[in-house]
N, C-alpha and C positions, 0 to 999 in steps of 0.2 A: 372597387373594394378599398376600404380605409384600413389603416394599420390595426385599429381595434378589432375590426371585422376579421382581419387576417389571423390574429392570435386566437380569436374565438373559433374560427374554422379549424385551425390546427389542433386546438385542444379537443374539439368535438371528434376529431379523428384519432385521438390518443397520441398526438405528436406535441411535445413540449419544448422543442428546440427548432431554431431556424438560423439561417445565415443572412448577412446583408445581401448577398447575391440572390438568395431566394426571395427576400422581401422586394427587391427591385423588380424581379420577374413577375411576382404575384400582384404587386401594386401598380405596375406599369409606369413607374416614375424614375427619375434619375437617382443615382447613388446618394447625392447630397440630400435630396428630398426624402428618400427612404430613411436616411440616418436622422433627419430632423423629426420625422414621425415617430421613429423608434425612441428617440430621446424623450419625447412627450410621454410615451408609455412608461419609460423608466422612471420619470419624475413622479408618476402615479403609483409606482411599485408593481406594475403589471408585468414588467419585463426586467430581466437582469442580464448582465453581460460578463460571464466568467472569463471570456477571452475576446480579444478584439475581433469584431466581425462575426462572433458566434453568440447567439442570444438564447435565453430560456424563458419560457412563459411561466410566470409565478402564480399558481392558483391561490385562492383565498386562504387555505390552510397553512400556506408557507409565507404569507405576506410579512409576518413579524420576523421571519428568518431573513427576508430580503433576497431570497434565492431558492432554487430547488436544493434539496439535500444533495451532497456530492455524489452519492451512488446513483442518483437519478440523472446526472448530466455528464459525469466523467467518461463513461463508455462512449456516449455519443460524441463528445468533444475529441476523444482520442481517435475515433473513427474518422471524424472530420479532418484531423491533422495527419492521419495515416500513420499513427504510432502504435507499436506493440506496447502493452501496458499490463499491469495487474495491481490490484489493491494489495497492500503488503504490510509487513511489520506489525505494529500494534493494532492497526485497522484490521488486518487479516486475522490476527489473534482473536479479536472480538468476534468476528464471524464464525470462528471455530470454537467458540465457547470460553476463551481466555479473557474474561471481561473484568478482572480484578480492578483494573484502573481504566476508565473510559478514556480513550485518546481524544484530545481536544482538536486534533488536526487529522484530516483524512489523508492517509499516506499512500502514495502511488509510486511504483517503480517503473522507470522507462530506461531506454538505452543511453540517453544523454541528458545532461543537466538541463533543467528547465526552471524558470522562475516560479515561485509559488503563486497560487491563486487566492485572492480574497474576493468573495462575492456575497455581499451582505454580511451576515455573521458566519458564513461558511468559509472554512480555510482548507486549502489543499496544498500539500507539500509533495515535492518530487525527489526521489532518490535515484541516482544514476547507477545502473548495472548494465555493463556492456552486452551481456548475453541475456537480457530480459526476455527476448522472444523465445528462448529455449527453456525457460523455467516453467514447470508444469503448473497448471491452474485448474480450478473448478469453476463452473458457471453457477452463479447464484441469481435467482430471480429478484427483480426489483419492480416497483410499480410502473417503470418506464422501459422495461426490457430485462437485460441480464448484465451482471457485473462479473468480470474475471478476477478471481481471488487466488492467491498462491495456495497450493495444497498445504496441509498441516506440516508436512515434512519440509517443503520449500520455505515455509514461514519460519521454521526453526533455524534453518541455515541463515536466512536473512537476519534474524534477530541477533545471532552471535557475530554476523559479519558487519552489522551496522549498529553496534550498541549505542553510539552517540545519537542515533535517531530512535532509540528504543528505551530511553529513560535511564541508561546506564546499566552496568553489569548486574546489579542487584535486581533491577526490574526485569532484565532479560531472564534471570533465573526464576523469578516469580511467574512470568508468563509461560516459560517452558514447563514449569511444574503443572500449570493448569492445562497446557497443551498436550502433555505427555500421553494421556489416555487415548488421544486421537492419532498418535504416531504409529505408523507401521514400520517395524525395524528393518525389513528388507527394502522397503521403498526409501527409507532414510539413507541407507548405505548406497543405494543405486544413484542417489542424487549427489553424492560427494564429489564425483568428477566435475560437476558444473561449477564448483566453488574452489577458492584457494585451499590448499591442504590445512593450514592452521585453523580454518573455520571448523573442520571436522574434529580436530583435536580439542578445540574449546567447547564445541557442542557436546562431545562425548563426556568430557570432564564435568560439565554443568549438569547433564542429565543424571550422572551418578550422584552429583552433589544434592540434587533435589529428589533422590529416591527412585529414579526411573532407569536404573542400570540395565534392566531387562530390555529396554528399547534400544540399547546401544551396542549390543554384542556384534551384530554384522558390521556395524560401523567401525568397531575396534579392529576387526579383521582387515578391513580396508586400510585403516590408518597404519596398521603394522606392516602392510605390504608396500606402502608408498612414502612413509615419513622418513626423512633423512636428517631432519634438524629438530631440535627442541624449540618450542614456542612459548611465549608468555601468555597467560590468560588475558592480561590487559597490557598491550605493548607500550602504552604511554606511561606506565608506572614502573618504578625500579624493580628489578627482578633478582638482584644479588641476594643470595641467602634464602630465597623463597623455597618452600617445600616442593619437592619434585614428584610429579605423578608419573610413575613409570609406564603405566598402561597407555597413557596418551602422550607421553614424552612432552610434558607440559610443566611449566613453572607456575604454581598457584601463587602468584605474586600479589594478590589482594584477597582479603577475607570476604567471601561472598555471603550476603545476608538477605536471602529471599524473604519477602513478606508473605509468609504462609500461615 
């Protein structure tokens, strides 16, 4: 079997990824010979490598992209690496209908920092969250299997927890406004213990700010029972003299301007 025949055989079975080890076994050649054959396929745009030793078969419809779309290889790559993951932040927001601004990078949460991936025109960035495996997800079907995506409620917490990865506080508010109708108030409050307390304070304040106060009532009860300190909406900005939100024990130290 040649390398070209190998990828045709894989694709005919609906499998669009393989490893160097699998290629060595199927081709019956050395590691060096397998890599040489794979590089020839890469030079023709038939195969791409989002990670060392992990390859994807690129069908004709994605040749211009130079890779499979991220949602069609990230689950398989994470399984290959043995990592808990989920699609998150603006990427998750898009899957849940908050598509005001299309993210240019596919965002994935894992337990530890990882370098970003560039595969053709596809870019994947990673955000580290120590308890990533505990965050609730939903399974969404893709043409190559399924993708784990944070639930709307978990997405809301991540947005306020990682505003630097979410386009800033104004964009966070914009996405929350679009996400609000998908949020279950009880589920939102039940997730609060998974995150630092200030995340709940900021999330509740922003939900009220975008007209979704009805989604935040159970969360407010949780905050009232656990909060001991006042937090700032944006910790990196000066808070002296900022308006005080008594319900959330929060200093609204920036003027939030969602794009609604």
